[in-house]
N, C-alpha and C positions, 0 to 999 in steps of 0.2 A: 460867540462862535468863531470869528476870525482869529482871536487870540488862541483859542483851543486848537485850531488848525495849525497855527504857527508853532505851537508847542509840540504837536505831533511831528511836524516837519523837522523841528530841531532835534527831537529824539532820534528820528530816522537818520538825520545828517550825522549825528554823533556815533552811530552804530559802526563798529569797526568793519563788520562784514560788508556793509553797504559802501564804505570807503574803498575797500579792496575791489568791489565790483566797479566803482567809478574809475579807479585807476586802470582796471582791465578795459574799461570803455575807451580810455585814451589810446591804449594799444590797438584796439579794434579800429578806431578812427584813423590812427596812423597807418595801419595796414591798408585801409580803404584809400587813403591818399597816395600811397605807394602804387596801388593798382591803377588808380586814375592817372597818375604821373606816367606810368609805363605805357598806358594806352595813348596818352597825348603824344609821347615821344614817337610811338609807332606811327601815328597819323602824320607827325612832322616829317617822318622819313618816307611817307607816301602810302602807308597802309590804310585800308578802309576799316575803321573800328569805331564803335560807339564809345565816346570818351566820358560819359557821365557815370553816376553811381550804378545805374542799372546795367550798363555795359560792363562795369567792373564785376558786378555780381554774376552776370552771365558767364564771364570768363572763369570765375572761380567754380561755378556750377559744372563747367566742362571738365574739371580736373578730377582725378580719383579722390574719393571722399569729399568732393566739393560740397555736397549738401550738408555734411557735418561741419565743415569749415564755415559755411554760410550761417548755420545755426549758432555757432560760437560768436561770429561777428554780430549777429542780431542781438544776442543776449548782452554783449558788451555795449553796443550802441544804445540800446534801450536803457541800460543801467546809467550810461553817461547822460542820456536825456533826462532821466528822472533826477539825477544829481543836479543838473542845471535848473530844473523846475523847483527843487527844494531850495536852491540858492536864491530863487526869486522871492521866496516867502519866509525862509528860516532866519536870516541874520537879525541880530538884535541891534538896537541903537539907531535904527533908521526910521525916519518919519517924513511925511509930506513928500516933497519933490524927490528927495533922495531915495525913498522907498519905491516911488513910481519909476525912477530911472533904473533902479536895480531890477524891477520886474520887467521893464522894457528891454533890458540888456540880456537877462538870463532866460526868461520864459520862451522867447522865440527859438533860442538855441535848443532848449529842451524839447520843444515840439518837433523841430527839424530832426534831431537825433532819433527820437522815438519813431517818427515816420520812416526815416531811412532804415532803422532797425527792422521795422515791420516789412519793408520792401525786401530786405535781405532774407527774412524768414519766408516770405511768399515765394521768392525764387528758389529757396531750399526745398519747398514743397512742389516745385514744378512750374510755377507761374513764370511768364516771360514778359514782364512789363516793359513798356517803351516810354521812358520819361520825356523824350523829345516830343513824341506824338501827343502825350498827355498834356504837355505844356501848350501845344498848339490848339488842342481841343478845348482846354480851359479858357484860352484867350478868345477862341471863336464864340464860346458861350458868353463870356463877359462882354464881347462887342455887340451882342444882340440886345443888351440892356440899354435903357435910355441914357444912362450915364456910364455905359461900359467903357467907352474910350477914356473917360476921365479916371475911372477906377484902375484900368490896366496901366495907364500912364503913371498913376500914383504908385502902383506896385513897382513899376520899372524904376522910378526915381528912388524908391526905398531900397531896392536891391542894389542900385548903383551907389547909393549912400553907404550901404553896408560894405561894398567893395572899397570905397574910398576910406572907410574906417579901418578896414584890414590893412590897406597900404600905409595909412598914417600910423597905425600901431606898429607896423614893421619898421618904418623910418624912425619913429621916436623910441623904439625898443620898449614900449610900455608893457609888453608881455612879461617883462621882468617882475611886474607886480603880482603875477599869477604863478610864477615858478621860482624855486630856489636853486638856481643853477650852481654847479660846483665851481670852485675857484680854479684858476690855472687855464691851461690850453683847452681842456675839455669843455669848460664853460664858455670860452670864447668861440669854439667851433659850433656848439649848439646855438649860441646867440646868432652867429652868422647864418646858420641854416634857417633859423626862425625868421630872420629878416627877409631872406630870399623867398621863403615859403609864404609869408604874409603878403609880400608884394605880388607874388604870382596869383594867389587867391583873390587879391584885390583886383588885379587886372581882369581875371575871368569873370568876376561878379559884376564889374562895371560894364563889360561887354554884354552880359546877359541883360542887365538893366537897360542899356541903350537899345537892344533889340526889342525889348518890351515896349519902350517908348515909341520906337519907330512903328511897331505894329499898331499901337494905339492911334498915332497920328495919321497913318496911311490907311487904317482900317483893314490891315492885312494880317490876319491871325497866323498865316504860314510863316511870317517873319519872326514871330515870337519863338522862343525856345529856351532850353536850359544850357547846361555846360557844353553839351555836344554841339549845339548851335553856335555857342560862343567860339569854340575851337574852329568850327567851319568858317565863321566870319573872320577869324584871325588868319586862317590859311589863305583866304582870298585877298588879303592885303599884300602890298609890295613887301618882299622879304618875309611873307607870311610863314613859310615852313621854319625859317630861322626863329621867328618870334614864338611859334608853337613849341619849338624845342626848349626855348628859355622858360616858357610856362610849364612845360613838362618837368624839366629839372627842378623848377620851383616847387611843384607839387611833391616831387620826391623829397626835396629838402624839408618841406613842411611835414611830410609823413615821418621822416626820421626824427625830427624835433618832437612831434606829437607822441611817438613811441617812448622817447626818453622823458617826455612830460609826465608819463605815468609814474615815473620814479620821483620827479622833482616838483610836481604840482603842489601848490599851496591849497590843500583841501580845507584848511582851517581859516582861510581868508574870509 
């Protein structure tokens, strides 16, 4: 049965139409990061905005034909999520720890993109979710469990670890393994955008992870939060607005890189 499932996954992975959908997913992900980057910049300049994915989706919903745009984003994000899930099981020649590492690297990304795509679709149909409140509510439920503090702290450490991984990927430029950037100035510009983008995402995720750990240690679910809480925590620091602007520009850079990644991604990796 497992080998049969992998065979089906490989057939789907090789389907040209599905690869086109996956590349469209990179465009959708890039647009989402551009929206978030713009919201973070607005907060850095003193506006009161929700800077997470749901805030971005609500901003799109307020535009003419916003529901249609959200539907398109949802399709692209779900397609990208399915691509990552296929990448977790489809590749040949992996066994043992290498296969487990591949699953650990790809499956969570796939799940996250599918969930974000579903949120985009729900907003298109009129829902108005609040990711920040949802994170606080989930933390409150977790902290009622006998080992809830340990679980929440573990999740926080994992999120911070992912953030460190993003930053390390940017510094080492290991994203080159996943894209075929063009030669010349264009390739260097995209590489520089990727470095800034990966670092910005890394900083944001580390802050989210730290907030979760603090919530677990202090038994304060209100301390926990998502990206919006991370930006608020950043703003509260000395030179916070300036740091928020750097993160906002970083998300814009990541968005531009991800849109171009639709063209240059190594889908045969």
